[in-house]
N, C-alpha and C positions, 0 to 999 in steps of 0.2 A: 544836760545835768536838769537834776529834779528836785528841787526842796520839796518836801512833806511837812506843809505846814501844823500850825499846833493846835489846830481844828480836828486834824485829822488824830491826833495825838493824843489829847484831850479825849476823841470817840472811839479810840483802840484800833481805828484802821488799818496803822502801818502796814502788818501782813498781810492784808486784803489789799492793799494799793502794789506794793512788793510783789506779794504771788502773778497780778494781773502782768505787768511785766517782762518776769521771767515766763511765764506761761509764751508769752506773745516772742519768744524767744529773744530777749534781750540778757545779755549780764552785765549783773554789778560789779562794776571793776574797783570802785572805793564808795565807802559810806559814812554818815558819823553823824554822830548826835549829838545839833547843842543848839543855845541858841543862840539870835541875832541884834543884840545891841543897836542903840540907834546910829554908832558911826557905819558899822556895817549892813543896815538898811538903809542909808543913804547912798553908798556907796552899787549894792546891789542893786536898785531903782536909781540909781542915777539919771536916766530918761524923763523919770516922773514926779520929780523932789519941788517943780515946781506949781504941782496939777495943782486944780481944788480935791480932788481923790486921795493924793496922797498920803496927808497927815492921818485919818485912820484906819491906809491901807499900813504905813508903818507901826500906828499902834498896835493894831492885829498882827501883824509880823513880831514883831516885838517882844508878843504877850507870853509866850513860851517856848517852849523847847520846839526842836525841828528835827527831819534827817536828811541831809543830804546828799546825795547819791550821784553817782558817773555810770552812765547804764551806758555800754556797745551792743552792738548789733549791726545788721543789716538795714542802713539808713533808718539808723534810731532816730533819732530828730524827727522825724516825719511820723514814721510808726509812735512815737510816745505822743508824741502832741495830739496823735488822733486817737490813742487810746484816754488820754485822761479826758479830752473834748472842749465845746467853748471855754469864753470864762465863766459866764452867768450859768451856773450848775442848775436855775430852774428851768435852762432853757438848754441843755447840752439833749443830745440824743439818749434815748435809752442803751445799754449795753457802754456806755465811755463810764469813768471812775465819777466824772462828776455829776455824769447824769442819774446816774444810781445811785451816788454816796450826797453831796453837797446838797446843800440847806441854801446857800445863797450867794451873790454875784461876790463878793468879799471872802469869805470866811468856803471857798471852793476846795482846800485840801489840799491842791499839788501845784508846784511853780515846774513851769517845761520851759527852757533855752528853746528861743524860736530858731536861731539858727545858728551854722557853725561856730561866725561870730560870737555870740553872746555865748554859744557852750564855753570858748576858752577864756572870755572876760570873768563868765562866772567864774568859772573849775580853781581860776586865778584866786577867786577872794575865797573860796571855800577850803579849794585844796592846795595849797601855795606850792605844795613839795610835786605837784603831779605837774608842776609847768616848767 
């Protein structure tokens, strides 16, 4: 599952990001435009709630609308994470979404599930009808 974050929507990058996933052969199985409130942020980032970096992350993630999408395809999680690039957009490789388009570590355009278990949990939060 991916979240296309508020910075991507503010900058008009939704189409560019989705296009990169589709060009790599991934299918969009579900898509929703919505905001993330404080409660959903705490659920989505449950493992980070007590960390020092979480309050500014929460503020950013609740600052505007975002798109949640369920993508499928061969080795979808690995493919998505490779396309997205490393967390810090300033250090991400050229050719990745973050390497080409992200402006900072926090405003890095996309969240991508890191494992099948994380994807299942996150899909349950964003698309409860799918689980």
